[in-house]
C-alpha positions in Angstrom: 4.0 89.1 87.3 6.1 86.2 88.2 7.8 85.6 91.6 11.2 86.8 90.4 9.8 90.2 89.3 7.9 90.7 92.5 11.0 90.0 94.6 13.1 92.3 92.4 10.6 95.1 92.7 10.5 94.8 96.5 14.2 95.0 96.6 14.2 98.1 94.4 11.5 99.7 96.6 13.6 99.0 99.7 16.7 100.5 98.2 14.8 103.5 97.0 13.3 104.1 100.5 16.7 103.8 102.1 18.3 106.2 99.6 15.4 108.6 99.9 15.8 108.6 103.7 19.4 109.4 103.5 18.8 112.3 101.1 16.1 113.7 103.4 18.4 113.4 106.4 21.2 115.2 104.5 18.9 118.0 103.5 17.6 118.6 107.0 21.2 118.6 108.3 22.3 121.1 105.7 19.3 123.4 106.6 20.3 123.3 110.3 23.9 124.2 109.6 23.3 127.6 108.0 20.9 129.9 109.8 17.8 130.8 107.9 18.0 134.5 108.8 21.5 135.3 107.6 21.9 139.0 106.8 24.4 140.6 104.6 26.2 143.5 106.3 28.4 146.2 104.8 31.4 147.6 106.6 33.7 150.4 105.4 37.4 150.0 106.2 40.0 152.7 106.1 43.0 151.0 104.5 46.5 152.3 105.1 49.3 152.0 102.6 47.2 152.2 99.4 49.3 154.5 97.3 49.2 153.2 93.7 46.7 151.7 91.3 47.9 148.2 91.9 47.2 148.3 95.7 43.4 148.0 95.4 43.9 144.7 93.4 45.9 143.2 96.3 43.4 144.5 98.9 40.4 143.1 96.9 42.1 139.7 96.5 42.8 139.6 100.3 39.2 140.4 101.2 37.7 138.0 98.8 40.0 135.3 100.4 37.8 135.7 103.5 35.0 133.1 103.6 31.7 135.0 103.6 32.7 138.1 101.6 30.2 138.8 98.9 31.2 142.1 97.4 34.2 144.5 97.7 34.3 148.1 96.4 37.6 150.0 96.7 38.0 153.8 96.6 41.7 154.5 96.1 41.2 158.3 96.5 39.6 157.9 100.0 41.8 154.8 100.8 38.6 152.9 101.7 37.2 149.5 101.1 33.4 148.9 101.4 32.9 145.2 102.1 29.6 143.3 102.0 29.7 140.1 103.9 27.6 137.4 105.6 27.9 138.1 109.3 27.3 134.5 110.1 30.4 133.5 108.3 32.9 136.2 109.1 33.6 139.3 111.1 35.0 142.8 110.6 38.0 141.7 112.6 38.7 138.9 110.1 38.4 141.4 107.2 40.8 143.8 108.9 43.2 140.9 109.6 43.1 139.9 105.9 44.1 143.4 104.7 46.8 143.6 107.4 48.2 140.2 106.4 48.4 141.5 102.8 50.4 144.5 103.9 47.6 147.0 104.2 46.5 147.6 107.8 42.9 148.8 108.1 40.4 149.9 110.7 36.6 150.2 110.5 35.1 153.6 109.7 31.5 152.7 108.9 29.0 149.9 109.1 29.0 147.0 111.5 
């Protein structure tokens, strides 16, 4: 190898090490932001004002607008919404507020 190649390879190695260090730091930061033991919870909300077949669409859209909601199952006959969510990202209070803001006040009837 000539001198130019040796210098060039050293520069590439330094840049790679710097880049690799940044990637490792970013990964460690990302791991510390989200808890490792996040648990999905399910809460059942009694939803007022659901009277027609279009109402569940609006309620579902409002609930999925809440960060952390994973699944929504609506029962129009019972006027209930079963919501599965990441409890580190949202609360039942936030879910209830979302339905209220969409015009469908709700209260918790099951789950936590």
